[in-house]
Structure formats: C-alpha cells, structure tokens
N, C-alpha and C positions, 0 to 999 in steps of 0.2 A: 528644204525652205522654200517660201512661197514668195515668187519674183516678186520685184515692184510693180507696182501698179504705174503707169503711165497717163498723163493728162491728153489728152487729143484736142488740140487747140482748133481744127476743124471744125469739131462733131460740136466743141463745147459754144464755140461761137453760132455755130446753126440754130443750137437749145437758146441763147441770146436773143438772136431774132428772133425766133417763133416766140419766145416769152415776152420781149416788148411790142412786138406787133398786136398782140391782144389786148397792150394798153393802149396802143397808138389807135387802132381802127375803132377803139370801143366809144369814143365822141363822137365821130361822124357817123357811124352806122346807127347809132342810139338816135342821134338828134333826127336823121331820116323816117325813123320808124314811129316818134313819140305821137306825131299825127294820129295816127291808128292806134296806139295803144291806149290816149288818152281818151278817143271815143268809145273804147271798149270798158275801160276801166273806171273813167270819168277823173275829178280832182284838177281841173284844169286850173284853177288857181293856186294850185301849190305845186304843178307839176315840175315847175324852175327848177325846183330842188332835187329832181332826179340828177342833172347835171352840178348845181351849186353842192350837193352832200356829197356826190362822189369827189370832187374838186376838194373839198373841205378835209375829208381824213384822207386823202392822198398823200395833201400837202403837208397835214399834220402828223401823218405815221413815217414821210421821210426819212427825218432827222432821226427818229425812234430805232428804226430799221438800218438806219446806216451806223448807228452805234450797237445794235446786238450783232452785226454782220462783224465788228471788229472784236468783238468778246467771243462768239461762240462760233465764228467761221461765216465765210460766205455760203456754202453750199447749203447746210441746215436750215437756214434764214431764208434763202432763196425758194427753197423746195417748201417752206411753211406759207411765205407768200402767197406762191401760184396756187396752192391748196385751197387756202383762204379765198381767193379769187375764182377757182372754181367753184367751190361750193357757194359762194354767193350768187355768181351767174346762173347756176341751176336754179338755187331760190328764184333770180330775177324773171325766170323762165315761167314760173309758177304761180308769181303774183297775180293775189284776188284783187288788189285794190291799189289806189297811188300811193298811200301812205306805206303799206307794205312793200310797194317797190321803192320807195325813196329809203327804208328803214335796208332793205336788201343792198342798194345802190352806195347806201354808208360802209356798209362790209367790205364788197366789192372794191371800194375805195381805199380801204385799210391794206388788201394784198397787192393794187396796184403801188400803194407806198411802199412796198417793201420790193417788189420785183424792178423799177427802173432804178434806183440807187444801187442796189446789191449790183445786177446785171454789169452796169456800166463800171463798178468795182472789180468784178472777175474781170472785166477787160483790162482794167490797170494791171492787175495782178500779174496776167499772164504774158502780157505784151510793153515793150518798152516804147517809150515816146514813138521812135522813128517807126516802130510797127503798127502803133495803135491809131496813129492820125489815119491810116489804112483803112483800119477796120471799122472805126468811126464814122468814116465816110460811109459803108456797108450801111451801119446802124441808122444813121440820117437818110439815108435811101427808103428803110422799113418806114418813118414816117411820111416821107412822101408819095410813097404807094399805098400807103392807109388811108391818106389824106382825099388820094381820088378813088380809090376802090371801094372806103366804106359808103359812101353816098350810094356808087351802084349796087354794092351788094345787098345795102339795107333796102332799097327800092325792088329788086328782086324777091328778096325774103318776103316783102310784105304783100307782093302783086300775086306770089307760088305758094306761100307757105304760113305757119302761124307766127304773129310776131316772137314766141318764145324762141324761135331759132337765131331771132338775133345775140340771144346771150349764149343759146346752147351750142353756137358754133365754136365757142371758146374752149369745150371740154376737150375734144380729140388734139387741139393744137396745145393745149396745157399737159395734156397727159404724154406726148411724144415730148415736150422740152424737158420735163420730170425723167422721164427716162433717161433723154440723152445726160443728164447732170448726173444722176446717179450712175450710170455706166462710165462716162467719159470724164468727170472733174473730180480729180483727187487732189486735197489740197495738203495732208500730210498731217501729221499729230500737231494739234495746237500748243503751242509753247507756254501759254499761261494762263489760267482762269480768273476772272474778274468780278466783282461784285456787280448785279444789273442794278441800275439807279432807278427803280419800279415807282416812286413816288416821285420823281423828277420828271420820267418820261409821262404819268398821269398830269401832272401838273402842266407839262409843257401840250401836251394836247388838248388840253384845257384853253390854255391859253390862244394857242393857234385857232381853233374852233372857234371862240369865241369873237376872233378877231375877225375870221371868215364871214360869222355869220352878220357882224356888225357892218362889215364891207358890202355885201351882198345886200342886206336890207338897207342900206345907206342909197345905192343904186335905186331903190325900188319906192325909195322918201319914210320907210315905215320908220319914224323916230323913234317912237316909244321902245321898239323891240332893240334899237340900234344902244340907245342907255342903258338899255338891261345889260346888251353884251357887253357895253364897254365895261360896264359895274364889274360882270363879271371875269372879264379878262384881265383889269387892273389888279383883283384881287389875287388872282391865281400866278399872275405874272411879279407879282411880293412874293408869294408865298413860293415860286418858281426860286427866286432870287437867293431867299434865304436857304431853301434846298440845297442847293447846287454850290453854295459856299462852302458847307458841311459836309457834303458826299464826298465816298474815297474815289469814286470812279463818276464823274457827273455827266448827265445823258449830251448836255451843253457845255463843251470843251471849251470855256473861254480863251482858253491861251491857243487855241486853234483858231477861232474868230478874230483874234488881235492880230494875228499875223499880216503883214503889210499886203504881199502878194494874195493871199486868200480874201482878207478883206475887200481889197479894191475889183478881186477880179467878180468876187461876187455882188459888189456894190453895181458892178458893170452889166452885169446880168439880171440883176433884178431891173435896173433901167431898161434894157435892152427888152426883157419881158412884156415891161409894159408898154413899150412903143410898139411892139408887134401884135399885143392885143388892140389896142388901138388901130390900125391898119386892118387886122383880120373882121373887126366888129364893123367899121366904118367904110373901109372903099365899097364892098359891093353896094350898100347905101348908096352911097354917091354914084358910082355908076349906074345904078338903076333909076334911082328917084330924080336926080339931077341932070346927067347923062341923057337918061331915058331910053336905057340899051334893056335889052332882055335880061331875065336872070341868069343864063347861060352865058352869055358875055360877061356879067359881072362876077358869076364864080370863075370864068378863065383868067379875069386880071388879077385874081387872089391867087389864081391855083400855080400861075408862074413864081409866086413867092414860095411854094412850097416845093418846085421844083431848083429852084436858087438854091436852097439850103443845102441839097446833098452835094450841087457842084461847085460851093465855096468851101465845104468840108473836103471834099477830095482834091481840089487844088491847094488847100491847106496841107492835105499830108503830103505832097509831093515835095514843095517846098519848105517842108519844116527845116532842114539844114541850110538850105539859102538864107532864111530870113529868120529864123528864131522864133519862138511861141508868143515874146511881147509883140514884134514886130505883127504878126499875122494878127494876133489881137485886138491892136489900135487899129491896123488896114481896115477889119472886118466891123470896129464900131465908128469908122467913120465914114463908111459908106452907109451907116442908118439914115444918119441925117443929109446926107446927098439925097437917097431915094425918097426921104419925105419931102425934099425941095419940090418933087415933083407933084406932088399931092396939093401943096399950099398955092401952086401956080395954075392948078385945075379950073377952069371955068366953064358955064354951061354949055357951051360948044365945045369944047375941047374934045379930042381926040380918044377913047378908051384904051388906045396903043400906050400913051404917055402915063396913065394910070398904070397900066401892065409893067412898063419899063421902071417904076419909081417898085412896084411891088417886088420885081425881080431883083432890082439891086439891092433893096433891103433883104430879102430872103439870101442873096448870096453872103450881105456881113454877117447875117446872122450863123451861117455858115461855120463862116470862119472866126469869129466871135465866140461862140458856144463850146467849139471842139476844142480851141486854144485856152477857154478859160478851163475847162474842164481837165485836158491834159496839163495846165502848168499847174494846178490845185497838186494833181495827184502825182507829181513828181518831186514835189518839195515837202510829201510829208512820209514817215515809214508806215509799213505795212499794216502795223496797230492802229492807224490813225485813218488809212484811206477811206474805208467804209463812212467813218463819219464826214470826210473833205470831201466827198462824192456827192452826198446827202445834202452836205450844205448849199453846194452850187445848184442842185436841182432843186431845191427848196429854197430859195433864191428867186430861180426863174419862176417857179409858179406862185409864189408870194407877188412878185410883179406883175403876174398876168392877172391876180386879182384885185390889185392895187390899180392896177390901168384901166380894168374894165370900171370899177368906181369912179376914178379920177375922170377919165373923158367922159364915160355918161353924166356926170355933173355937169362937165363944159357944154356938152349937145343938150341936155336938157335948159341951161342958162340962157344958151342962142337962139332957143325956139322961144322961149318965154318971151326975151327981149323982143322978138316981134309981134308980142299982143298976145301970146299965148291961142294961137287960133290954130294949133296944130300942137299935137303931144308924139314922145318919142314911141309911146305903145299906138298911138292912132297910125303913126307911119310904120314902124313895124307889122302890124297887124294889115294894112294897107299895100306893102311892098310884098309880103307874103303871097297876097291873093291877086297881083299881078298888077296894082293900079296905085295912085295916091288917092288919099282923103282930100274931099272937097272940089274947092276949083283947082285944078292941077298947076296950073300957071302959078299961081299964088302961092302955093305950097311949094313948088318947085325953089320958087326963089330965097322961103324961108328955109328951106333946105339948106340950098347953096351956101348961105350966111351961116347958121349953125354950123354945119360941117366943116365949112372953112375954119372956123374957130378951133374946132377940135384938130384939126390938122396941123396946125400951127402949135397947139399942145402936143402931139405927137413930134412935132421937129423939135420942140423944146426939150424933152423928154430924151430925144436921140440926142443930141446936142450934150446933157448930162452925162449920156451914157458915155459918148466918146470923152470929155472929159474925166473922167471916172477912170477908164482904160489907161488913160495916160499916168497914173498913179503906179500903175504896176511894174514893180523892177524888173532887172533882166533875171531872167530863171536858166541857169544850163542847164543843158539836157544831157542823157547819158545816164541815168540810173537802171542797173541792171535788173533784172527779174528777180524778187525778192522770195518767192515762194515756189520752189522747185517741185517738180512732180514726186509724188510719192514713190 
C-alpha cells in the first residue's frame, strides 16, 4: 500500500512566495524598461496599454479563477495560471511591435489573475487564522522587496542585457515554483464535481473589461471610446444578471457578496485601494514638482509606504489574539485618513519628511487593513467557497485602484483647468520625467500646488469613507481548524 503523501507547508509557502514575486515585481521592473522598449518597438501613443492591459485582464480573471479553484481544486488551477503567465512572459520577450507586446501582456495578466487569489487561498487552506497572520506578513514582504528591487533590476538589465530579459527572468522562478507545488502540495481527493458557468465567466470578463477600458479612457479624456465601452458594459452586465439567475453554479455568488462581513470588508478594501493609488500616483509629483526635491527623494517618500505595509502586517499577526480581526481592521482603516492629513497640510516650504511620515502611516494602515480583511473573509466561509471569497477581496482592491486613478486624475485635471489651463497633466508628467517643470517654473509650481492640494483632499475623503465602511464589519470569532488535511 502506498503511504499517504503529506503537504510540506514550508516548501509550499516558498513556492507561493516565488509565484507571487513574479506578479509583484512585474509592474515596477517593466515600467523601468519601457522607455528603452518604446525606443526599439515604437508605438508611444499606445504604450500605456502595456500596463493597463495587464491590469485589465488580471482584474477580470481574478473572480473567475477563484471560482475555478473552488470547483477543481487549488493546485491544478494555480499550475495552469503559472503556465499561462510563463508562456506570455516568453512571448513578451519576443515581441516585435507594441501591439504584439500589448497582446502578450493581456495574456500575462490572465495568468496573474490566477496566481494571486489562488496562492492566497492555499495559505488560507493550510494555516489557521492564528498562523496565517504571520505567513501573510511574509507575503507582504514579497511586495515590499519587489517594489524596491524591481526598478534596480530593470535598470541593471537594460544597461547590461537585452530588454527581453525583463520578462524572461520569470521563467526559472515559475518553473521552480511549479515544481515545488507539484512535489509538496497535496490536496487530497476532490469531494465533488460541479459544473462550470462558462457563459457567466465570459460575460463577467466582458463586463469588467468594458468597465476597465471605460475608466482608463476617461482618465485620458477619450469620451467616444468611453461611450462605446459603457454601452458594451451595460449590455454584458444585463446578460450576466440573467445568466447568473439560472446557472446552477454561478461564477458570481450573490449570496457570498451579500454577507455583511464580506460586503463591508470588500467595500473598505475597495476604498483603501482608491486612496492608495492616489498616494502612489501624486505624492512623488508633489515632492518633486512643488517641494523642488530630486526624483530620488520623491521615490524615498513613497518607498517608506511600501516598507510600512509589511510592518503593519507583522504587527497584526502578533496581536491577533489580543485585539481580534475587527479591531485590527478598524485600526488600519483609521490610519489611512490620519496619514492623509499629512498631505493636505503640505505647503511649498514643507519638509519632505512630513510627506514620508504620512506615507509611512498609510502604508502601515494598509498592512493592518488588507491582511485583517482577507483573514476575516477566509475565516467565515467553507473550503468550497474560500477561493471565491479570497478572489472577491483581491478584485475589490484592484478595482479600487482603477477607480482611484480615474477619480483622482479627474480632480487633478479640474484643478489644473481652474488655473487657466496654462499647464496640463501630460506636460507635467513629461517635464518631471525629464527632471524639471514646463514653462515658468515658479508659476507652474503654484498651479501644481493648488491642483495637488485638491487631490490630497480627495484622498483624505476617500480614506475617511474607508474607515466608515470598516466600522460596518461585524465581529468574527477566530478558531477555524484547517479543513483540508494532507493527503
């Protein structure tokens, strides 16, 4: 008789960290290499879709793969996602034009949409809440290290090798992660087989894709495309509602989203994602353009936010029993508006240290809030819904980032227009990237101060709404035992 195989949790977590590192480093390392890639491939007018396309398919795929992980098991869905990600990474390195690069990035985003939610679901399966807080602190550190190492690695590769290696460095990491999952993750026999709602998955993907395109193009002011995307999105959403009412196993579990803890935690995560994108997008612009600091100082003011995130996650893990998930979640959400206060009080003569402190506080709060929200959601659902529940939280945060980019971009443009239209957001970004300000520097600095001040007030408002939403989360008791033992 063949002895039962046991899941080696430390090696599985090593595989999870490797898989998530591929997704985490992708944004920063690619952004560093894009100027060189555009110089070789051309397509400057559409290169923004290298990033937007990846986020679009990643967000849309998250819910679908979370559901598939509940139906077919975590390991096969995750391995499929890694395979898609690696094939797309290889093709990105071979891209011969900007449209080809965007097409391969769309596929790469699909793979990322499987890796992130299913990896976190595996952590939820293997560890109790008491153990999981510490593990998720490790995972938060992956994102922190990737945010710092990505630009450095990208700059090194561009200087010493072909830009293709920006994407090809994923290949050995993904192969090692897949090998560890195959060898050491054993889920046991699947308890049931349920039908896959393929029409619902397709309609949901189309709905989210239309929404993301509409939001992205609204930020660029292309209203004709926004109208077309909105029309497609409305039709797809109506068809999705009809399909999900009659599907025996709907891809969107309405009963799951209606549960108060999940709805409130996801709402807080969405609003927190909006606030965070406002910080990461506009704080460097303020430090460099208004305070007159160097790009390095502007980057450091933001980097402390990335460092505060794993610090908050680790503290949450160590105090889980003492305070409980709800109190930690509320505390984290409270730190968001407290950190945002530092930004609305910034003036042209302010020290960048104040900006850095506000950034650190918001990052610390996100570490508390994001991990507590995810653990809370995973704690109240059975194994058969944990993939969908985990994906719902990640989807909410990603959607919040897209909404935030559109909302805060509109606020900034309004502030610039109110100053007489002497400067635009595009001219600012181009000039700051070149290390200066367009036109009369002092005049532009005053215009930028006014516009960004309004934007920071919007960040503070959204952060306050995140705190108010977190207050709606009810108490959830800890103590769930691990439901899926080793095979």
